[in-house]
C-alpha positions in Angstrom: -14.9 -21.8 6.6 -12.5 -18.8 7.4 -12.1 -16.3 4.8 -8.7 -15.3 3.5 -7.5 -11.9 3.9 -6.0 -10.2 0.6 -4.4 -7.0 -0.6 -3.4 -5.7 -4.3 -1.4 -2.6 -4.8 -0.4 -1.1 -8.1 3.1 -2.5 -9.3 3.8 -4.2 -6.2 4.0 -7.9 -5.2 5.1 -9.9 -2.0 3.2 -7.5 0.4 4.2 -7.8 4.0 2.2 -5.0 5.5 -0.2 -2.0 5.0 -1.2 0.8 7.0 -3.9 3.2 6.1 -4.7 6.2 8.2 -7.3 8.6 7.6 -8.1 12.0 10.0 -10.8 14.2 10.4 -8.2 17.2 10.8 -5.9 16.1 7.8 -7.7 16.9 4.1 -5.8 13.5 3.0 -5.4 9.8 4.0 -1.8 8.3 4.3 -1.0 4.5 3.4 2.1 2.9 3.9 2.9 -0.3 2.3 5.8 -2.7 3.1 6.8 -5.1 0.0 9.5 -7.1 -1.1 8.9 -6.0 -4.7 8.0 -2.7 -6.4 8.3 -1.0 -9.4 6.6 2.4 -7.8 8.6 6.0 -8.2 7.9 9.1 -6.4 5.2 10.7 -8.2 3.3 7.2 -9.6 -0.2 6.9 -9.3 -1.1 4.1 -6.9 -4.3 2.4 -5.6 -4.7 0.0 -2.7 -7.4 -2.6 -2.4 -8.1 -4.5 0.7 -10.6 -7.3 1.4 -11.2 -10.7 1.6 -10.8 -12.9 -1.5 -13.8 -12.2 -3.6 -15.0 -9.2 -1.8 -12.5 -6.2 -1.9 -12.8 -2.6 -1.9 -10.5 0.5 -3.2 -9.2 1.6 0.0 -6.9 4.6 -1.3 -6.0 5.9 -4.5 -3.1 8.8 -4.7 0.3 9.3 -5.2 3.7 7.9 -4.3 5.2 10.6 -1.8 8.2 8.3 -0.9 10.1 5.0 -1.4 12.4 3.5 0.5 14.9 0.7 0.1 15.2 -0.8 4.1 18.6 -2.8 4.5 19.6 -5.4 5.6 15.9 -6.7 5.3 15.9 -5.7 1.7 12.3 -4.6 1.9 10.6 -1.4 0.2 8.6 1.0 2.0 6.2 3.3 -0.2 4.3 5.9 1.3 1.5 7.9 -0.5 -1.4 10.1 -0.3 
């Protein structure tokens, strides 16, 4: 039986994609979330959990750096560090 991938992001729903980058040359990780709904604002604390249903892990905890509404797709792009 195939496992179903899952992701949760603080105050965000209808997630389309998540990208998390980590570098040995950078002191911080960066995440970018594309979603249909979010109530996050710049400076808000955000936590992202990734994994399979019933087996998730905390991928990143940080603060929102930028929130953009992309038109005409009407999706939010949230960037955090």
